[in-house]
N, C-alpha and C positions, 0 to 999 in steps of 0.2 A: 449395421447402421453406423455411419461415420459420425464421430463425435470429437470434441476437442481433445487434443493430445496433451495440452498443458494450459495452465492458467497463471497469469500474473496476479497474485492475491494481495499485494500490498507491499509496504505500508502506505497509508495516506500521506500525500505530499512528500514522497520520497523518489519521484522520478518515474512513476508508472506510465504516465502519458508519453514521456520521451522514449521509454523502452518499447511501448506498444507501437509507436510510430517507426522506430528503428526496425523492429522485427517484421512489421508489415511490409517493409521494403525487400525482405528476403524472398527470392523467387520460389522457394519451397513452402512458404508459410502464408496463411491467410488469417488476418485478424477479423474479429466480428465486425458487422456493419456499423455498429456503434461500440465504442470502447467498453463502456460499463453497462453490462446487461443486468447485473444484480439479481441473477436467478437464485443463487443459493442463500441470499439473505432477505431480499424483499419480495421475490416473485416465485418462491418455491411451490406455491399452491397452483401455479400454472403448469401446463403439460410440458413434458420434456421436448415434444415436437415444437412447442412455442420457443423454447430455448434454442433448438437447432435451426430454427427459421432465421436466426441472425447471421447465418453463413450461406454462401451460394450452394444451391442444391447439387449441382453436378461437379463441384470442384474436386480436384484430385490432390489439392494441397493439404498441408498439415494445419489443422484449425487451432485457434487459441483466442482467448479473451483476456481482459484485465479489469477487475473490479477491486479496487484497493481496500474496500471495507471488509473483504472476506477474511483478512488476517485477524481483524479485531473481534468480530462477533463469535462467541464461544460455540454456538450451535452449527456453524458453517462446516468445519472439518468433517463431521459425521455425515452431513448431507452430501458433500462432494464424494466422500468415500462410498456412500451407498449407491451412487450413480456410476462412478468410475474409479474403482480402487487402484487402478494402474496409472492414473493420470500423473503427470509431472507438474511441479509447482515452482514458481519463481518468486522470491521475496527480496525486497530492497529495504535496507535499513539506513537510518540517518540519525545523527546526533539528535536526541529526543527533545532538547530545548529548542533547537533550530526548527525541528519538525513542528512543534507546537506553535511557534511564532508564524511559520508559513501557513499553517491551517487557519490561525486566527486572521491573518491578512486576507485569506480567501473569503472567509465568512464575513469579515468586517468591511473590507474594501471592495473586493470584486463583486460579491453578491449584492452589495448595496447599490451598485451601478447597473446591475442587470435586473430590471424590475420583475422579470418572471421568476426570480429566485429570492424575492423579498421574504418569502416564508422561512428562509433559513438565515437571513441576515442577523449577525451578532452586533448589536449596538454598543456593547461594552468596550472599554479599553482592555488592552491585553492584561494588565495587572488586575483589573476587576474580574475578568473572566477566570484567571488562574486562582485568585483568592476564593472565589465562589466555588470553584471545583475542589479546592483543598478542603474547604468547610464541608462540602458535600461528602467527600470521601471520608473525612474524619467522623461523620455521622454514621458511617457504616453502610451507606447506600452504594449501589453499584452502577454500572453503565446504563441500566434501563431508564434511569431518570435524568441522564445527562445528554443533551442533544449534541454537544461538541466534543467533550472528553479530550481536551487538549493534552492533559497530563497522562491520563490513563492509556491513551492510544500509543504512547511511547514506552509502555511497560512491555517490551517485546518478548521477554523471557517466557512469561506465562502463555502468551499467544502462540509462540513457537512450540512449546511443549504440548499444547492441545493438538497441534497438527502431527507431532511425532507419535501421538497415541494411535494414529490411524495410518500414517505414511512413513515408510523407511527413510532414513536420512539421505540416502543416495538419490531419492526421487525429488529432493528439494534443492534448488540452487539459491544460495544467498549472495546478494550483491550489496556493495557499499555505495551509497549515494555519492560519496566523495570521488568515486572512480569514474563518474559520468563525464568528467572533463576529457576522458579518453574513450570516446564512443567505439572506436575500433576495438579496443581491448575488451570492453563490455560485450560487444557483438561476438568476439571470439569465444568468450566464456559461455555465452548462450548457445552458440552453434555446437560447441563441443559437448555441452550438457545435453542438448537435444539430438546429438549424433546426426547432424546434417552438414551439408557442405559449408565451408567458411564463406563469409561475405567476400565477394570479389573486390568490392570497395564500399566504403561507408561515406555516403554523401553528407554534406554539412547539415547538421540538425541542431536547432537551438533547444536547450533545456527549457521545458515549459515552466513558466513562472506566473505569479499573480500579476494581474494588470492593476494599474492605479499608481498613485504616488508612492515613492519609496518610504518605508517606515523602518527606522533604525530600531534594533532590538534593545529596548530599555526595560529593565525589570527592577522592582524593589528588591533590595538585598535579601530580605527575609523570605520572600517568595522564591527567589532563585535558590537559596540554600535548602528550602523545603523540597523543591523539585529535584535537586541533586541528591538529597537524602533518599527520596523515593526511588530514583533511578539506580542508585548504588545498591539498594536492597533488592529491587526487583529484577535487575539485569546483571547481577554479579557473575552469572554463569553464561552470559552471551558468548564469550570466547569459546567455551567448550562446546556450545551448541552449534555455532556458526563458523568458527575459525576467525571471526573478526575481533580485533582488539580495540574496542571503543574506549575513549577516555570520557566518561560521563561527566567529568567536571569541566569540560570545555565550555 
C-alpha cells in the first residue's frame, strides 16, 4: 500500500505553505489534494484509507502532506510512528516572537475578514492575547485550554524532543524560516534529504503571508521580556537538537 514518504509537520506560521507549494512542483513528488489533512491530530478516528484518499490512486510519485499543527500537539508523534515508523519529517523553525505575531495576525486580521472562519477569530489585541496566555501558563494550565497558544507554540525544544523519542535524528530535516529568501537553496536541502533529483529550476514563489493591513510588531516591554525569558529557558538546547543558532532575544 502506497503511503506518504514524508510530512511537513510545522511549525505554524513558519513557511509550511510556501514549502508545500515548492515541493509540489517537483516532478517526483505529489502533495496531498489539500495541504492540511490533519489526520494525526483532528481526524485520527477516521480510517487510514480516508487519509490515503487525499492523493491520486494510481500515482507513482512520492507522496507528502503538510499539517503545521503536528509539531505542537504531544500525542501526534506516537500516532505517526504507529502508522509509519520509517517516514521522514520536515520541520521549519522561526524566531518565536515573530512567529507569535504572525499567528495573531492570521487569527485577528485574516480570519476576521473570512466569515467562514469567524469561529476562530481572535478579537484581542496582540498584547492582550499574550498577557492572557502568560496568566494562563502561570496558573499551571497547559495547551488544552488555550485555543491559540501564541507563546507556547514557540517552545520548540519540548516539541522536537517528543519526536526524537520516536524518530531518529537523521529522519528529520530542520529548516530555518529566514532561509526562505533563497528558495533554490531550501529546495536543494529538501531534495538531498529526500534523496531525489535536484530541482532543475525553481520558479518564482512568494512566501505566503497574512492578508490585510500591515501591523507593526509593538509589544509592551514587560510582556516581551517575559516571552524572552520563557524562550531562553525552553529553547536553550535548540542548537544541539537542530544545528540552528537562534538568538531568542531578537
